[in-house]
DRENZA-584994 format. One record per residue (C-alpha): x, y, z. Coordinates in steps of 0.02 Angstrom, whole numbers, plus 50000, padded with zeros to 5 digits. Layout:
% DRENZA-584994
px->X | py->Y | pz->Z
...
This chain:
% DRENZA-584994
px->55018 | py->55822 | pz->53414
px->55044 | py->55643 | pz->53357
px->55130 | py->55504 | pz->53451
px->55283 | py->55509 | pz->53341
px->55301 | py->55697 | pz->53365
px->55293 | py->55678 | pz->53556
px->55423 | py->55540 | pz->53550
px->55534 | py->55647 | pz->53440
px->55520 | py->55792 | pz->53563
px->55580 | py->55686 | pz->53710
px->55718 | py->55606 | pz->53605
px->55776 | py->55774 | pz->53540
px->55787 | py->55846 | pz->53717
px->55882 | py->55693 | pz->53774
px->56005 | py->55716 | pz->53631
px->56033 | py->55899 | pz->53677
px->56060 | py->55854 | pz->53860
px->56181 | py->55714 | pz->53815
px->56280 | py->55832 | pz->53703
px->56285 | py->55961 | pz->53843
px->56345 | py->55830 | pz->53968
px->56479 | py->55773 | pz->53846
px->56544 | py->55950 | pz->53826
px->56548 | py->55981 | pz->54015
px->56605 | py->55819 | pz->54095
px->56642 | py->55664 | pz->53998
px->56750 | py->55628 | pz->53844
px->56675 | py->55552 | pz->53689
px->56684 | py->55362 | pz->53687
px->56624 | py->55234 | pz->53559
px->56487 | py->55177 | pz->53677
px->56423 | py->55355 | pz->53698
px->56426 | py->55384 | pz->53510
px->56305 | py->55238 | pz->53498
px->56197 | py->55319 | pz->53631
px->56193 | py->55482 | pz->53532
px->56143 | py->55389 | pz->53375
px->56003 | py->55304 | pz->53468
px->55945 | py->55472 | pz->53537
px->55943 | py->55549 | pz->53365
px->55817 | py->55421 | pz->53306
px->55636 | py->55424 | pz->53358
px->55579 | py->55333 | pz->53514
px->55462 | py->55221 | pz->53416
px->55559 | py->55057 | pz->53424
px->55515 | py->54876 | pz->53413
px->55407 | py->54821 | pz->53557
px->55503 | py->54659 | pz->53576
px->55688 | py->54649 | pz->53615
px->55812 | py->54536 | pz->53703
px->55880 | py->54571 | pz->53876
px->56050 | py->54657 | pz->53870
px->56182 | py->54564 | pz->53972
px->56355 | py->54629 | pz->54012
px->56496 | py->54555 | pz->54116
px->56623 | py->54647 | pz->54222
px->56784 | py->54558 | pz->54269
px->56857 | py->54604 | pz->54438
px->57039 | py->54662 | pz->54423
px->57168 | py->54535 | pz->54480
px->57355 | py->54558 | pz->54509
px->57406 | py->54376 | pz->54483
px->57361 | py->54241 | pz->54357
px->57184 | py->54240 | pz->54290
px->57070 | py->54093 | pz->54258
px->56976 | py->54191 | pz->54122
px->57022 | py->54240 | pz->53946
px->56937 | py->54397 | pz->53878
px->56933 | py->54431 | pz->53690
px->56822 | py->54573 | pz->53628
px->56651 | py->54530 | pz->53705
px->56688 | py->54346 | pz->53735
px->56748 | py->54261 | pz->53894
px->56829 | py->54091 | pz->53901
px->56822 | py->53997 | pz->54066
px->56900 | py->53826 | pz->54061
px->56841 | py->53739 | pz->53903
px->56682 | py->53844 | pz->53885
px->56668 | py->54009 | pz->53794
px->56528 | py->54136 | pz->53820
px->56478 | py->54285 | pz->53711
px->56393 | py->54437 | pz->53788
px->56337 | py->54610 | pz->53732
px->56482 | py->54694 | pz->53823
px->56627 | py->54639 | pz->53934
px->56694 | py->54776 | pz->54049
px->56870 | py->54778 | pz->54116
px->56884 | py->54967 | pz->54138
px->56827 | py->55098 | pz->54264
px->56656 | py->55155 | pz->54326
px->56639 | py->55292 | pz->54194
px->56644 | py->55169 | pz->54049
px->56506 | py->55063 | pz->54127
px->56394 | py->55215 | pz->54149
px->56426 | py->55271 | pz->53971
px->56369 | py->55102 | pz->53904
px->56225 | py->55064 | pz->54023
px->56183 | py->55223 | pz->54120
px->56148 | py->55340 | pz->53974
px->56026 | py->55220 | pz->53886
px->55931 | py->55204 | pz->54049
px->55917 | py->55394 | pz->54062
px->55850 | py->55398 | pz->53884
px->55723 | py->55259 | pz->53919
px->55664 | py->55346 | pz->54077
px->55632 | py->55517 | pz->53998
px->55545 | py->55435 | pz->53849
px->55419 | py->55349 | pz->53964
px->55487 | py->55170 | pz->53964
px->55509 | py->55060 | pz->54117
px->55689 | py->55010 | pz->54140
px->55784 | py->54898 | pz->54262
px->55965 | py->54855 | pz->54300
px->56013 | py->54714 | pz->54417
px->56186 | py->54660 | pz->54469
px->56221 | py->54475 | pz->54498
px->56374 | py->54378 | pz->54554
px->56455 | py->54283 | pz->54696
px->56495 | py->54369 | pz->54860
px->56645 | py->54485 | pz->54851
px->56642 | py->54503 | pz->54661
px->56607 | py->54692 | pz->54662
px->56418 | py->54708 | pz->54635
px->56388 | py->54842 | pz->54767
px->56544 | py->54937 | pz->54714
px->56488 | py->54941 | pz->54532
px->56310 | py->54991 | pz->54572
px->56340 | py->55112 | pz->54718
px->56526 | py->55146 | pz->54749
px->56494 | py->55239 | pz->54914
px->56580 | py->55229 | pz->55085
px->56504 | py->55079 | pz->55172
px->56434 | py->55015 | pz->55006
px->56575 | py->54945 | pz->54902
px->56705 | py->55056 | pz->54987
px->56771 | py->55052 | pz->55166
px->56656 | py->55143 | pz->55286
px->56798 | py->55257 | pz->55345
px->56847 | py->55313 | pz->55169
px->56794 | py->55475 | pz->55086
px->56679 | py->55496 | pz->54936
px->56777 | py->55492 | pz->54773
px->56694 | py->55552 | pz->54611
px->56788 | py->55426 | pz->54505
px->56727 | py->55282 | pz->54617
px->56542 | py->55327 | pz->54608
px->56436 | py->55186 | pz->54539
px->56297 | py->55180 | pz->54413
px->56156 | py->55235 | pz->54531
px->56236 | py->55397 | pz->54599
px->56284 | py->55449 | pz->54422
px->56110 | py->55408 | pz->54358
px->56028 | py->55512 | pz->54496
px->56144 | py->55658 | pz->54462
px->56112 | py->55662 | pz->54275
px->55924 | py->55631 | pz->54290
px->55904 | py->55776 | pz->54413
px->56008 | py->55891 | pz->54302
px->55903 | py->55839 | pz->54153
px->55745 | py->55881 | pz->54251
px->55811 | py->56054 | pz->54297
px->55860 | py->56092 | pz->54116
px->55690 | py->56035 | pz->54049
px->55592 | py->56138 | pz->54176
px->55701 | py->56290 | pz->54140
px->55672 | py->56268 | pz->53953
px->55485 | py->56224 | pz->53964
px->55407 | py->56313 | pz->54116
px->55238 | py->56230 | pz->54087
px->55315 | py->56056 | pz->54100
px->55290 | py->55962 | pz->54264
px->55419 | py->55829 | pz->54309
px->55406 | py->55738 | pz->54475
px->55532 | py->55609 | pz->54538
px->55493 | py->55495 | pz->54685
px->55614 | py->55372 | pz->54765
px->55593 | py->55218 | pz->54875
px->55727 | py->55103 | pz->54945
px->55682 | py->54925 | pz->54997
px->55777 | py->54770 | pz->55051
px->55725 | py->54587 | pz->55053
px->55802 | py->54513 | pz->55211
px->55764 | py->54332 | pz->55256
px->55611 | py->54336 | pz->55140
px->55545 | py->54493 | pz->55228
px->55521 | py->54659 | pz->55137
px->55590 | py->54806 | pz->55236
px->55582 | py->54993 | pz->55203
px->55756 | py->55068 | pz->55221
px->55689 | py->55248 | pz->55224
px->55591 | py->55216 | pz->55384
px->55661 | py->55217 | pz->55559
px->55717 | py->55042 | pz->55608
px->55658 | py->55072 | pz->55789
px->55476 | py->55099 | pz->55740
px->55394 | py->54927 | pz->55767
px->55213 | py->54987 | pz->55774
px->55190 | py->55029 | pz->55590
px->55158 | py->54894 | pz->55463
px->55300 | py->54852 | pz->55346
px->55293 | py->54854 | pz->55156
px->55184 | py->54722 | pz->55074
px->55177 | py->54653 | pz->54897
px->55000 | py->54654 | pz->54825
px->54931 | py->54629 | pz->54650
px->54841 | py->54773 | pz->54566
px->54667 | py->54716 | pz->54515
px->54667 | py->54823 | pz->54356
px->54844 | py->54805 | pz->54287
px->54877 | py->54632 | pz->54365
px->55050 | py->54695 | pz->54415
px->55135 | py->54674 | pz->54584
px->55147 | py->54838 | pz->54679
px->55220 | py->54884 | pz->54848
px->55108 | py->54963 | pz->54980
px->55152 | py->55042 | pz->55149
px->55321 | py->55098 | pz->55082
px->55393 | py->55274 | pz->55091
px->55400 | py->55361 | pz->54921
px->55504 | py->55517 | pz->54952
px->55491 | py->55665 | pz->54835
px->55662 | py->55703 | pz->54758
px->55704 | py->55888 | pz->54748
px->55880 | py->55883 | pz->54677
px->56032 | py->55772 | pz->54662
px->56093 | py->55813 | pz->54838
px->55926 | py->55762 | pz->54912
px->55927 | py->55602 | pz->54810
px->56101 | py->55559 | pz->54874
px->56045 | py->55590 | pz->55054
px->55901 | py->55468 | pz->55032
px->56017 | py->55340 | pz->54951
px->56145 | py->55353 | pz->55092
px->56006 | py->55334 | pz->55221
px->55950 | py->55173 | pz->55138
px->56129 | py->55109 | pz->55124
px->56161 | py->55143 | pz->55310
px->56002 | py->55050 | pz->55359
px->56042 | py->54900 | pz->55251
px->56093 | py->54736 | pz->55334
px->56279 | py->54700 | pz->55310
px->56407 | py->54590 | pz->55398
px->56586 | py->54527 | pz->55380
px->56625 | py->54353 | pz->55317
px->56786 | py->54261 | pz->55273
px->56764 | py->54312 | pz->55090
px->56703 | py->54492 | pz->55110
px->56724 | py->54620 | pz->55248
px->56561 | py->54710 | pz->55199
px->56452 | py->54570 | pz->55135
px->56273 | py->54620 | pz->55091
px->56152 | py->54509 | pz->55187
px->55998 | py->54563 | pz->55088
px->55938 | py->54609 | pz->54913
px->55923 | py->54798 | pz->54892
px->55797 | py->54873 | pz->54770
px->55798 | py->55061 | pz->54731
px->55642 | py->55116 | pz->54636
px->55624 | py->55285 | pz->54548
px->55461 | py->55346 | pz->54473
px->55469 | py->55487 | pz->54344
px->55306 | py->55575 | pz->54298
px->55302 | py->55706 | pz->54158
px->55149 | py->55814 | pz->54123
px->55140 | py->55939 | pz->53983
px->55019 | py->56002 | pz->53852
px->55095 | py->55881 | pz->53726
px->55062 | py->55725 | pz->53830
px->55090 | py->55639 | pz->53996
px->55221 | py->55504 | pz->54023
px->55269 | py->55396 | pz->54172
px->55417 | py->55280 | pz->54191
px->55473 | py->55160 | pz->54326
px->55662 | py->55135 | pz->54354
px->55733 | py->54997 | pz->54463
px->55912 | py->54967 | pz->54520
px->55933 | py->54796 | pz->54604
px->56088 | py->54752 | pz->54704
px->56071 | py->54565 | pz->54730
px->56158 | py->54484 | pz->54877
px->56299 | py->54370 | pz->54820
px->56278 | py->54183 | pz->54809
px->56376 | py->54100 | pz->54950
px->56466 | py->53938 | pz->54978
px->56433 | py->53915 | pz->55163
px->56591 | py->53814 | pz->55189
px->56702 | py->53953 | pz->55118
px->56616 | py->54102 | pz->55199
px->56629 | py->54023 | pz->55373
px->56462 | py->54092 | pz->55430
px->56373 | py->54021 | pz->55580
px->56210 | py->54049 | pz->55673
px->56115 | py->54202 | pz->55613
px->56233 | py->54235 | pz->55465
px->56220 | py->54054 | pz->55407
px->56030 | py->54070 | pz->55406
px->56045 | py->54230 | pz->55304
px->56155 | py->54141 | pz->55177
px->56027 | py->54002 | pz->55161
px->55887 | py->54127 | pz->55123
px->55999 | py->54218 | pz->54997
px->56039 | py->54057 | pz->54902
px->55856 | py->54004 | pz->54907
px->55796 | py->54168 | pz->54830
px->55934 | py->54166 | pz->54698
px->55886 | py->53987 | pz->54653
px->55705 | py->54041 | pz->54631
px->55764 | py->54186 | pz->54521
px->55870 | py->54066 | pz->54416
px->55720 | py->53951 | pz->54388
px->55612 | py->54099 | pz->54338
px->55744 | py->54164 | pz->54216
px->55758 | py->53992 | pz->54137
px->55570 | py->53987 | pz->54109
px->55567 | py->54164 | pz->54039
px->55712 | py->54121 | pz->53922
px->55608 | py->53975 | pz->53857
px->55466 | py->54094 | pz->53811
px->55352 | py->54072 | pz->53962
px->55228 | py->54210 | pz->54006
px->55197 | py->54291 | pz->54176
px->55021 | py->54222 | pz->54194
px->55090 | py->54047 | pz->54165
px->55219 | py->54064 | pz->54305
px->55119 | py->54140 | pz->54448
px->55148 | py->53989 | pz->54559
px->55336 | py->53989 | pz->54528
px->55352 | py->54178 | pz->54551
px->55271 | py->54165 | pz->54722
px->55410 | py->54053 | pz->54787
px->55514 | py->54206 | pz->54833
px->55480 | py->54390 | pz->54870
px->55622 | py->54434 | pz->54750
px->55547 | py->54347 | pz->54598
px->55375 | py->54416 | pz->54637
px->55441 | py->54595 | pz->54650
px->55543 | py->54584 | pz->54488
px->55419 | py->54480 | pz->54386
px->55363 | py->54630 | pz->54279
px->55545 | py->54674 | pz->54238
px->55586 | py->54499 | pz->54173
px->55430 | py->54453 | pz->54078
px->55327 | py->54612 | pz->54061
px->55335 | py->54795 | pz->54014
px->55518 | py->54841 | pz->54047
px->55687 | py->54865 | pz->53965
px->55794 | py->54761 | pz->54081
px->55984 | py->54751 | pz->54085
px->56090 | py->54626 | pz->54180
px->56266 | py->54660 | pz->54244
px->56356 | py->54500 | pz->54297
px->56510 | py->54513 | pz->54410
px->56643 | py->54378 | pz->54402
px->56809 | py->54349 | pz->54490
px->56956 | py->54285 | pz->54383
px->57036 | py->54199 | pz->54534
px->57067 | py->54012 | pz->54512
px->56989 | py->53975 | pz->54683
px->56824 | py->54050 | pz->54621
px->56824 | py->53963 | pz->54452
px->56672 | py->53855 | pz->54490
px->56566 | py->54002 | pz->54551
px->56625 | py->54108 | pz->54403
px->56573 | py->53976 | pz->54277
px->56403 | py->53962 | pz->54363
px->56379 | py->54152 | pz->54353
px->56427 | py->54155 | pz->54167
px->56304 | py->54015 | pz->54129
px->56170 | py->54108 | pz->54227
px->56201 | py->54268 | pz->54129
px->56211 | py->54180 | pz->53961
px->56038 | py->54105 | pz->53987
px->55968 | py->54277 | pz->54029
px->56015 | py->54338 | pz->53853
px->55875 | py->54232 | pz->53782
px->55737 | py->54323 | pz->53879
px->55622 | py->54423 | pz->53766
px->55558 | py->54589 | pz->53834
px->55402 | py->54683 | pz->53782
px->55425 | py->54866 | pz->53829
px->55296 | py->54998 | pz->53783
px->55285 | py->55183 | pz->53812
px->55183 | py->55224 | pz->53968
px->55056 | py->55364 | pz->53942
px->54944 | py->55427 | pz->54079
px->54759 | py->55414 | pz->54037
px->54658 | py->55576 | pz->54046
px->54482 | py->55581 | pz->54114
px->54351 | py->55610 | pz->53979
px->54271 | py->55782 | pz->53976
px->54096 | py->55718 | pz->53940
px->54106 | py->55602 | pz->54089
px->54155 | py->55747 | pz->54199
px->54012 | py->55854 | pz->54136
px->53890 | py->55711 | pz->54162
px->53950 | py->55686 | pz->54340
px->53937 | py->55873 | pz->54372
px->53759 | py->55874 | pz->54306
px->53713 | py->55727 | pz->54417
px->53789 | py->55818 | pz->54564
px->53683 | py->55973 | pz->54527
px->53524 | py->55870 | pz->54518
px->53565 | py->55785 | pz->54682
px->53595 | py->55956 | pz->54763
px->53424 | py->56016 | pz->54701
px->53338 | py->55863 | pz->54773
px->53432 | py->55889 | pz->54935
px->53369 | py->56069 | pz->54949
px->53189 | py->56014 | pz->54915
px->53203 | py->55880 | pz->55048
px->53270 | py->56007 | pz->55172
px->53121 | py->56123 | pz->55135
px->52998 | py->55981 | pz->55167
px->53086 | py->55940 | pz->55328
px->53073 | py->56123 | pz->55384
px->52886 | py->56120 | pz->55350
px->52865 | py->55960 | pz->55448
px->52965 | py->56032 | pz->55589
px->52854 | py->56187 | pz->55596
px->52692 | py->56083 | pz->55599
px->52757 | py->55961 | pz->55729
px->52826 | py->56090 | pz->55851
px->52695 | py->56053 | pz->55983
px->52720 | py->55866 | pz->55969
px->52906 | py->55886 | pz->55983
px->52890 | py->56003 | pz->56131
px->52774 | py->55879 | pz->56218
px->52891 | py->55735 | pz->56179
px->53036 | py->55841 | pz->56238
px->52944 | py->55882 | pz->56401
px->52903 | py->55699 | pz->56431
px->53082 | py->55650 | pz->56392
px->53145 | py->55783 | pz->56512
px->53029 | py->55722 | pz->56648
px->53080 | py->55544 | pz->56617
px->53264 | py->55591 | pz->56619
px->53237 | py->55690 | pz->56780
px->53150 | py->55543 | pz->56861
px->53288 | py->55427 | pz->56802
px->53419 | py->55546 | pz->56869
px->53331 | py->55557 | pz->57037
px->53313 | py->55370 | pz->57044
px->53495 | py->55348 | pz->56999
px->53544 | py->55479 | pz->57129
px->53440 | py->55391 | pz->57261
px->53515 | py->55224 | pz->57212
px->53689 | py->55299 | pz->57215
px->53652 | py->55377 | pz->57385
px->53590 | py->55211 | pz->57451
px->53742 | py->55121 | pz->57382
px->53858 | py->55253 | pz->57453
px->53771 | py->55242 | pz->57623
px->53785 | py->55053 | pz->57619
px->53967 | py->55064 | pz->57568
px->53998 | py->55193 | pz->57705
px->53910 | py->55082 | pz->57832
px->54014 | py->54932 | pz->57780
px->54172 | py->55036 | pz->57783
px->54126 | py->55104 | pz->57955
px->54090 | py->54929 | pz->58018
px->54256 | py->54870 | pz->57950
px->54344 | py->55019 | pz->58030
px->54254 | py->54988 | pz->58195
px->54301 | py->54804 | pz->58192
px->54480 | py->54843 | pz->58151
px->54487 | py->54977 | pz->58286
px->54404 | py->54861 | pz->58411
px->54533 | py->54727 | pz->58371
px->54670 | py->54857 | pz->58387
px->54602 | py->54913 | pz->58557
px->54593 | py->54734 | pz->58616
px->54770 | py->54702 | pz->58558
px->54831 | py->54862 | pz->58640
px->54737 | py->54821 | pz->58802
px->54817 | py->54649 | pz->58805
px->54984 | py->54729 | pz->58771
px->54957 | py->54855 | pz->58912
px->54909 | py->54714 | pz->59031
px->55063 | py->54617 | pz->58978
px->55170 | py->54772 | pz->59002
px->55094 | py->54801 | pz->59175
px->55129 | py->54620 | pz->59222
px->55306 | py->54635 | pz->59156
px->55326 | py->54800 | pz->59249
px->55262 | py->54720 | pz->59412
px->55380 | py->54576 | pz->59393
px->55524 | py->54691 | pz->59355
px->55479 | py->54802 | pz->59505
px->55476 | py->54647 | pz->59617
px->55642 | py->54591 | pz->59546
px->55710 | py->54767 | pz->59575
px->55649 | py->54765 | pz->59755
px->55730 | py->54595 | pz->59782
px->55891 | py->54662 | pz->59706
px->55879 | py->54815 | pz->59820
px->55857 | py->54705 | pz->59975
px->56001 | py->54597 | pz->59919
px->56109 | py->54751 | pz->59891
px->56064 | py->54814 | pz->60066
px->56107 | py->54644 | pz->60139
px->56271 | py->54640 | pz->60045
px->56309 | py->54817 | pz->60102
px->56281 | py->54763 | pz->60282
px->56392 | py->54611 | pz->60257
px->56521 | py->54723 | pz->60175
px->56516 | py->54841 | pz->60323
px->56535 | py->54694 | pz->60444
px->56679 | py->54628 | pz->60340
px->56759 | py->54799 | pz->60340
px->56736 | py->54811 | pz->60528
px->56810 | py->54637 | pz->60557
px->56952 | py->54681 | pz->60440
px->56988 | py->54839 | pz->60534
px->56984 | py->54745 | pz->60700
px->57098 | py->54610 | pz->60630
px->57215 | py->54744 | pz->60565
px->57220 | py->54824 | pz->60737
px->57252 | py->54655 | pz->60818
px->57388 | py->54618 | pz->60691
px->57465 | py->54788 | pz->60720
px->57466 | py->54755 | pz->60907
px->57542 | py->54583 | pz->60883
px->57671 | py->54655 | pz->60765
px->57716 | py->54789 | pz->60892
px->57731 | py->54657 | pz->61029
px->57839 | py->54551 | pz->60915
px->57948 | py->54701 | pz->60878
px->57967 | py->54733 | pz->61064
px->58012 | py->54551 | pz->61094
px->58137 | py->54561 | pz->60954
px->58215 | py->54714 | pz->61030
px->58224 | py->54624 | pz->61198
px->58303 | py->54473 | pz->61113
px->58432 | py->54585 | pz->61031
px->58467 | py->54663 | pz->61199
px->58488 | py->54491 | pz->61276
px->58603 | py->54439 | pz->61137
px->58710 | py->54591 | pz->61166
px->58716 | py->54553 | pz->61353
px->58760 | py->54372 | pz->61319
px->58897 | py->54426 | pz->61201
px->58969 | py->54545 | pz->61327
px->58963 | py->54412 | pz->61462
px->59055 | py->54290 | pz->61348
px->59191 | py->54418 | pz->61324
px->59202 | py->54446 | pz->61512
px->59206 | py->54259 | pz->61542
px->59347 | py->54241 | pz->61421
px->59447 | py->54374 | pz->61507
px->59396 | py->54323 | pz->61686
px->59489 | py->54186 | pz->61778
px->59343 | py->54082 | pz->61820
px->59159 | py->54086 | pz->61785
px->59040 | py->54132 | pz->61921
px->58899 | py->54023 | pz->61972
px->58767 | py->54154 | pz->61923
px->58821 | py->54160 | pz->61740
px->58703 | py->54069 | pz->61624
px->58845 | py->54015 | pz->61514
px->58950 | py->53869 | pz->61559
px->59129 | py->53858 | pz->61520
px->59152 | py->53815 | pz->61343
px->59009 | py->53932 | pz->61285
px->58863 | py->53816 | pz->61326
px->58705 | py->53886 | pz->61403
px->58659 | py->53829 | pz->61570
px->58506 | py->53730 | pz->61607
px->58352 | py->53836 | pz->61628
px->58401 | py->53965 | pz->61492
px->58326 | py->53965 | pz->61311
px->58420 | py->54003 | pz->61155
px->58376 | py->54165 | pz->61062
px->58361 | py->54076 | pz->60889
px->58201 | py->53984 | pz->60934
px->58118 | py->54147 | pz->60982
px->58164 | py->54224 | pz->60817
px->58086 | py->54078 | pz->60725
px->57926 | py->54094 | pz->60825
px->57919 | py->54278 | pz->60786
px->57941 | py->54246 | pz->60598
px->57802 | py->54118 | pz->60595
px->57683 | py->54234 | pz->60685
px->57726 | py->54376 | pz->60566
px->57695 | py->54265 | pz->60412
px->57527 | py->54207 | pz->60478
px->57476 | py->54386 | pz->60513
px->57529 | py->54438 | pz->60336
px->57432 | py->54292 | pz->60258
px->57277 | py->54336 | pz->60358
px->57294 | py->54517 | pz->60304
px->57302 | py->54465 | pz->60117
px->57147 | py->54355 | pz->60134
px->57053 | py->54497 | pz->60214
px->57108 | py->54616 | pz->60076
px->57050 | py->54494 | pz->59939
px->56883 | py->54470 | pz->60026
px->56865 | py->54658 | pz->60036
px->56903 | py->54676 | pz->59849
px->56775 | py->54542 | pz->59803
px->56644 | py->54625 | pz->59912
px->56675 | py->54793 | pz->59827
px->56661 | py->54712 | pz->59652
px->56498 | py->54626 | pz->59702
px->56433 | py->54792 | pz->59765
px->56476 | py->54879 | pz->59598
px->56392 | py->54739 | pz->59497
px->56236 | py->54750 | pz->59604
px->56233 | py->54939 | pz->59581
px->56243 | py->54922 | pz->59390
px->56107 | py->54788 | pz->59389
px->55998 | py->54898 | pz->59498
px->56023 | py->55045 | pz->59378
px->55976 | py->54937 | pz->59226
px->55820 | py->54873 | pz->59313
px->55772 | py->55052 | pz->59354
px->55793 | py->55105 | pz->59170
px->55687 | py->54956 | pz->59112
px->55552 | py->55004 | pz->59236
px->55552 | py->55183 | pz->59170
px->55542 | py->55122 | pz->58987
px->55399 | py->55004 | pz->59029
px->55307 | py->55144 | pz->59116
px->55328 | py->55257 | pz->58963
px->55263 | py->55120 | pz->58845
px->55115 | py->55092 | pz->58959
px->55074 | py->55277 | pz->58955
px->55087 | py->55283 | pz->58764
px->54976 | py->55129 | pz->58747
px->54847 | py->55205 | pz->58864
px->54849 | py->55367 | pz->58762
px->54828 | py->55269 | pz->58599
px->54682 | py->55173 | pz->58673
px->54600 | py->55336 | pz->58725
px->54623 | py->55413 | pz->58548
px->54556 | py->55256 | pz->58463
px->54406 | py->55257 | pz->58578
px->54375 | py->55439 | pz->58530
px->54388 | py->55396 | pz->58342
px->54271 | py->55248 | pz->58367
px->54145 | py->55361 | pz->58450
px->54158 | py->55485 | pz->58304
px->54136 | py->55349 | pz->58173
px->53987 | py->55279 | pz->58267
px->53909 | py->55452 | pz->58273
px->53939 | py->55480 | pz->58085
px->53868 | py->55308 | pz->58045
px->53714 | py->55347 | pz->58148
px->53690 | py->55514 | pz->58057
px->53713 | py->55431 | pz->57886
px->53588 | py->55297 | pz->57931
px->53460 | py->55429 | pz->57984
px->53490 | py->55524 | pz->57822
px->53466 | py->55365 | pz->57719
px->53304 | py->55327 | pz->57811
px->53240 | py->55503 | pz->57778
px->53285 | py->55488 | pz->57593
px->53197 | py->55320 | pz->57577
px->53043 | py->55391 | pz->57666
px->53041 | py->55539 | pz->57545
px->53055 | py->55424 | pz->57393
px->52918 | py->55313 | pz->57463
px->52803 | py->55464 | pz->57477
px->52843 | py->55542 | pz->57307
px->52858 | py->55380 | pz->57206
px->52675 | py->55338 | pz->57169
px->52629 | py->55516 | pz->57126
px->52773 | py->55540 | pz->57001
px->52746 | py->55368 | pz->56926
px->52562 | py->55407 | pz->56897
px->52607 | py->55576 | pz->56821
px->52746 | py->55516 | pz->56706
px->52678 | py->55344 | pz->56651
px->52641 | py->55358 | pz->56463
px->52529 | py->55204 | pz->56468
px->52386 | py->55302 | pz->56551
px->52258 | py->55365 | pz->56423
px->52084 | py->55440 | pz->56430
px->51929 | py->55333 | pz->56395
px->51767 | py->55387 | pz->56312
px->51696 | py->55448 | pz->56476
px->51847 | py->55557 | pz->56506
px->51912 | py->55451 | pz->56651
px->52090 | py->55391 | pz->56643
px->52107 | py->55213 | pz->56581
px->52261 | py->55101 | pz->56603
px->52330 | py->55023 | pz->56442
px->52368 | py->54838 | pz->56439
px->52557 | py->54846 | pz->56422
px->52691 | py->54729 | pz->56478
px->52788 | py->54806 | pz->56621
px->52975 | py->54793 | pz->56626
px->53042 | py->54758 | pz->56799
px->53152 | py->54900 | pz->56863
px->53107 | py->55021 | pz->56721
px->53051 | py->55159 | pz->56838
px->53144 | py->55104 | pz->56994
């Protein structure tokens, strides 16, 4: 089948699939009529074509700084003409750009779509349109909001299923990889972000095709549209995003989704490479309000976009890839997309602009950027897989058969040599075994000697440590005995002092009792005297009454007329005062004796408590002394055991050395290969250089 026939087959199938999709889902639009007309023609097109550039204007409720007429946009005093200007929904964009990409992919052409614009202009929404990617993370998936990439995956997978169902012999494989360029570092978004041990993706140049390829990246096999969407959502969730003053979900990296479609059939083999690039938006650092890490990210984004702008300017002026290798290496982004801008690819650009007056300067810069990209000339060719030549395969198979024959002959010769050299090998084996045995014995003896030496050193160390421990414990026991003797002496002194104080207390008690008896006697005498005084007072009172009633006092009356006491008689008041003084002195003496008695009892209690504490300390010291003596005895027993074991080990080592000394010369003479027989049959020593320590 010729090349034109194969191209017609793929184009015809694409036309049928597009017609089927139109009948099921989407209404007929002028853009899709053009797609159908393209599909009806053969896939043999001109190899050179210009890059298609379209602009999408973000909807605005207020006044707009842009004027849109047909496919022209006027911004300020400048007017720009593009292939298409979109102001509608997602479906219209897919009809104009998505369907041609499906056709290019199934016909074996490389295709690429990249979205460019300032931050917050709607790039991620147009390309993805998923929760967390253009839509709020908490929102639900809406079919009408799906972007170009989800719709492309859905239709490509459905096309694959229909083709396989129609042509069972056809093989169509789709692989998918999702990368991001963050701070000039290529990351794989389908890998776990916690795995730091594996190497990340790297950009290398293929030595044959001279194209830049990605290695160490996950290329997942796509089964159906649901699986493709799962992979896409995984990559979107792992992408680096953050909030700024201009966008709540600002992309902080460039995202590149790569699909590889391989088709194998009896009519021919085709392969196509599809890229969707969601560029991070250019930022004005003063307006975004980013600081620290986010400000550094914005600087890297602007730097890579500047490198991309320089590369696009050179490509628009007709420069070739091999002439711009130095410039393309300035950024990972330009190096990864170099083949799509100046090589084998049908590339489309979708520029996003904001009609707001505050963004007029950035919008004009984006329009200028996109207008220059229209001048880039692309050279896309159909990619056919090369088949291996049959004659080359047969030749290689023949060479393989000859090599197998030579291998069998060599094996046969080796078997013959092995049979003739059996005795030599057995002798060599015997000598090797004897040598190994001698080496093993020598090593065992050396190990035994080292172990004995280590055991001796360990035993000496243990003995020294135990000896030091015994000395320390002996010193501690002596110190405890001295402390115990001192405490016993102090306790005896305390006991004697307590006995002396008890005697003094008994004497004090006895004196107190005697003083109490004396005071009681004095008090009784004073009471008697008081009674006598009262009796005398009563008598004197009665006599005064009689004297008052009598005519004249008698000479024997102690009271003179007028109530005065006669000379030689004392008044009763002075006696009462004397009695009171004596009673007070006796009471004071009794209080002093009681206080002395109380102090003596308190001193006795304190001495008893001190004596009890000293007794407890003596008992504790005695218990510690006993424990220390027991520990010394046990350590002495362990030291004796270690000494005995050391002596036995030393005797064993001496016996082993004596045995080796006896057996060494005989085995060395028997196993030394340098001994040979002379002409007379007597053994003769060869002149060889001996290696010290070879045989122990």
